[in-house]
C-alpha positions in Angstrom: -17.6 -23.1 6.9 -15.6 -20.9 9.7 -11.8 -21.9 11.0 -10.2 -20.5 13.4 -6.4 -20.4 13.4 -4.1 -19.6 16.3 -0.5 -18.5 16.2 2.6 -17.3 18.3 2.9 -19.4 20.3 7.0 -20.8 21.1 8.8 -21.3 23.7 9.7 -18.3 26.2 11.9 -17.9 29.6 10.5 -16.8 32.3 9.8 -12.9 32.4 9.3 -12.5 29.1 6.5 -11.9 26.5 4.4 -13.8 23.8 2.0 -12.1 21.5 -0.9 -15.1 20.6 -3.4 -14.3 17.6 -6.6 -15.7 16.5 -8.0 -14.9 12.9 -11.5 -15.9 12.4 -12.6 -16.7 8.0 -15.4 -17.8 6.3 -18.9 -17.7 5.8 -18.6 -15.2 9.3 -22.0 -12.8 9.7 -21.5 -11.7 13.2 -18.8 -12.8 16.0 -20.3 -12.6 19.6 -18.2 -13.5 22.4 -14.2 -14.4 21.7 -12.2 -15.6 24.6 -8.9 -17.7 24.9 -8.3 -20.5 26.8 -5.7 -22.8 28.5 -4.9 -26.7 28.5 -1.9 -27.9 30.7 -1.0 -31.5 30.8 -3.2 -33.8 32.6 -5.9 -30.8 33.2 -8.2 -29.3 32.5 -9.4 -26.6 30.3 -9.6 -23.3 31.2 -10.9 -19.3 31.0 -7.6 -17.3 30.8 -9.5 -14.1 29.4 -12.5 -13.2 27.0 -13.9 -10.5 24.8 -17.9 -9.4 24.5 -19.0 -8.3 21.3 -19.5 -4.7 22.7 -16.3 -4.7 23.9 -16.4 -5.4 27.8 -13.3 -7.8 28.9 -12.7 -10.5 31.7 -9.6 -12.6 33.1 -8.8 -15.7 34.9 -7.4 -14.5 38.1 -3.9 -15.9 37.2 -3.8 -13.2 34.4 -4.9 -10.0 36.0 -2.2 -8.3 35.3 0.1 -9.6 33.1 -2.4 -10.8 30.1 -4.4 -8.6 27.8 -6.8 -10.0 25.1 -7.6 -6.8 22.9 -9.8 -7.5 19.7 -9.9 -6.5 16.1 -13.2 -6.4 14.5 -12.3 -5.5 11.1 -9.5 -8.4 10.7 -11.7 -10.6 12.9 -9.1 -11.3 14.7 -8.1 -11.8 18.2 -5.0 -11.1 20.2 -3.8 -12.2 23.8 -0.3 -10.1 24.7 1.0 -12.4 27.6 3.5 -10.6 30.0 5.6 -11.6 32.7 5.3 -14.9 31.3 5.9 -18.0 34.2 6.3 -21.5 34.3 3.1 -22.5 35.3 1.9 -20.7 31.7 3.0 -23.9 29.9 -0.3 -24.4 28.3 -1.6 -25.3 24.6 -4.1 -22.0 24.0 -7.2 -22.4 22.1 -9.2 -19.5 20.8 -13.0 -19.6 21.4 -15.2 -17.9 19.1 -19.4 -18.1 19.5 -20.0 -16.3 15.4 -23.6 -16.1 13.5 -23.2 -16.9 10.0 -26.3 -16.7 7.9 -27.9 -20.7 9.0 -26.7 -21.0 12.6 -25.7 -19.4 15.4 -22.3 -22.3 16.7 -19.3 -22.1 18.9 -16.0 -22.8 17.2 -12.4 -23.5 18.0 -8.8 -23.3 16.9 -6.3 -25.8 17.0 -4.2 -24.3 19.9 -0.9 -23.0 19.8 2.1 -24.4 22.9 3.4 -21.8 24.8 6.1 -22.9 27.1 7.7 -21.2 28.9 10.5 -22.9 30.6 14.8 -21.1 31.1 
């Protein structure tokens, strides 16, 4: 019914930049909070940045000043601009969204996109 598809991951050198995208599709009535999470090998998934339906944003301390979350509500798309990347940013990045369909309100996840920061 609803799908989230991430793109934009890849291999980048320390100090470089990447822009992740997450496109939501399906029987969507309203997209509420959208967020990016990351999960490094052997670690728990953790919140990177979030954007409320009203446009309020929040960031993990590790992301503040380097990452910017943005959303295009007309395109049902969430972005994460990642600058000044560090090796410790290496992880699989997942998009998360709380979405209302005609039948329910649910929490959805994308399949993840790998970000590797290495020289």
